[in-house]
Each structure stands twice: as structure tokens, then as C-alpha cells.
Phi, psi and omega in degrees: 000129183298152184289158180283165179243138180251133182263120178248120181276150173293165184301325181295333187260348181285144175285141183292148178287148179242121180244126182243115180232143181219148177261006180291146176293142178297129180273150181269133176261140181275117176285123183289130180179194183281104177232088184303322182294319177293322183291311183296323180294322176292320179294313178296324180292310182297318179293320181291320180290326178298315183286331176295311176298319181298321181285342177272322182272332186292315177301325180289318181293319177297321180294325184279316187256340185271161176289129182295323178297313184290322180294323180297323179290333179278357178107010182088177182290342181266009180292133179291338180295325185290339178261336183253344182261130181291342182287347176293336178292331183275351185081006177275168186287145177246018180281346183102351177261142180291140180277096184212151176276352181248116182267150175291155182297331178293341179269351178265100185241015178284140178279177182294328182290316177291328175293318181292325178291327179279355178086022182270152170272154180299323182291322182293318180294325180287324178278350183081016183260145182234133182267189182298326182295324181288337177297326180293341176273355174078023182285314182263339182300326182290343182259001183279164175293149171231101182298319184291333179289322179298317181292324179293321174293323179293323179290323171300321179292319180299315180298316180295321180295320178292329174292334175297336178299317177297322182290317175298325183292325186261334183266309183278307173077316184280122180297335180284348182254358183299315183299317183294314182291324179293315177295324177296321183295318181290323183295316178298317180293326175298317178296315179299316182285332174289320176297318186289319183266351180061031179203153180276139181298126178241007182271129177295325180294323181295312180293328178292314183293317180293316183290314180295320179292328177288321178296313179297323179297314181296316185291315182291320182292318178297316180297323178294316178295320176299317178296321179293315178299322178290326178292311185285333181290335180249017179257120180290331181292335179270354180263315186299328179295341181278355186284336174066041180081003181280127184286124179248114183233091180284134180229147179281126182289156178294148179275130177265123180248143179291308176215124180207142175202158176118182183226151178281150182280329183261313183246152181275102179247119182261152180237131178242133181278130181235145178290141177273184184289325183290330178288331179287341182285000000 
């Protein structure tokens, strides 16, 4: 087989060499792999930041939308039960007493004098029933449902979940890991709320709010992370600082031709015959 020919362009046709040098210190890249310390640190950071935002926005929302009397009985807007107990989404009491107008006989411990002063009848006090007059004293009113409180808690959770997008974007960074860390956050909260309330969440509204906010959180966070990787991956300015003073000189390689001979009519292009691999064997 005849030897191949190497095409050499004159200096006027060659592209100029590019040399990029920098004095910046080489940056370290994080190698993706199994790093338990890093993973646990990210989980703890996301969980803590989520509850931090929730503790900041929830008291303000409860103060604005919830009934002050009912909120005071629950421990105020800063009560941890309103953030950790899933029953707060339903607007029911989280104090441990059932939200009912009928109290058990064990809860009625008022004597006859105080019953009479409160305007109760003996039969009503004995049966644990309270009429409209007792509602004015706030005995049963504190145990009633507060629908606005449930909406306020749900709105606070949505705001905290949307804030998690910013935390996922800067802490997790990898779009392929957004789903894992977002679901881990919900799973940890589910364990904590079951432990705190000693009951499994049975409210459809609770699952709807938590699920919808999680889906929106995952979709938006992944899109932002993907856009950042696409932008940084094709930017020369983001690559050159990592060279650490190494000279980068890209050159166009010579063209290898199977069989070529002759000269150009306009420009002086020389062809040099070089041995191919088969001739060297």
C-alpha cells in the first residue's frame, strides 16, 4: 500500500495558536461518589433550614389568620406543635384534647358553686354538656376547630417548601440528586410528626399539601440545576481558572490523506510523503 501523504499548510493559512495561562490557584473538584459525611451533612442542613423558615413564617401567618383565643389555647403562634403535629393542617386542636362540644365526665371538676356562678344547670354539669351560655366563657370554644388555622399552617408549609428550592440549588447542586434529598426531607418530617402526635396522618388535606409542594419543589429545583450545568459547561470563562497556570495551546492537527499529490494554483501548498503504519511494520 503506498504511503500516506501529510498536508502541510503555509504559515499564512494556519490558524494562530492560542495560549491560555493563568496564575490562579488550581481549584479542587468534588469527585462524585459515596461520601456518608457529606450526605448526612446535606440532609441535616436541609432539614434544619426547612424548619427555620417554617418557624419564621408560621407565627406571622397564624397571628394574621387564626383566631387569637383559639391560638392562645394552643400555646400561641410559636408553639412547636403547630409545626410538628400533622393535625394542625386540619385546624383541629393539637393540645391532646378532642375537639368536641361534649366533654367527658372526668373533665368536669367544677363544684356546684362555680357551676351556678357560670350559669350551668346541675344536669348539664353532671353530664358534661355545655350550652350556649358556657360558650361565652370560652370553655368549649378553645376546643373547637379553626379552619383558618389549618389554612395558615398549610400556607406556611408551602412557603417553606418553596424556600427549599434555593437551599437545594446551593447545597445539593446536582440535578440527579434533587429527588432523593427532597423525598428524604419529607420522609424525615413524616417520622417526626408521627412520633410527636403518636398517630399516623390520616388527613387528605395534609397529604395533598405536602405532596403538591414536594412535586413543585423537585421540578423547579431540577430545572434550575440543569440550567446552571448547561451554562457553566459551555463557558470558557468558567474553565480557564481551573487550569492553574498550565499552558493550553490548541492546534489544528495535520490532515492525513490516503493518496495525494500536486500543488495548489493560488497558494503554495506542499505535500510531504510520510510512511504509514503498515510500512513501519
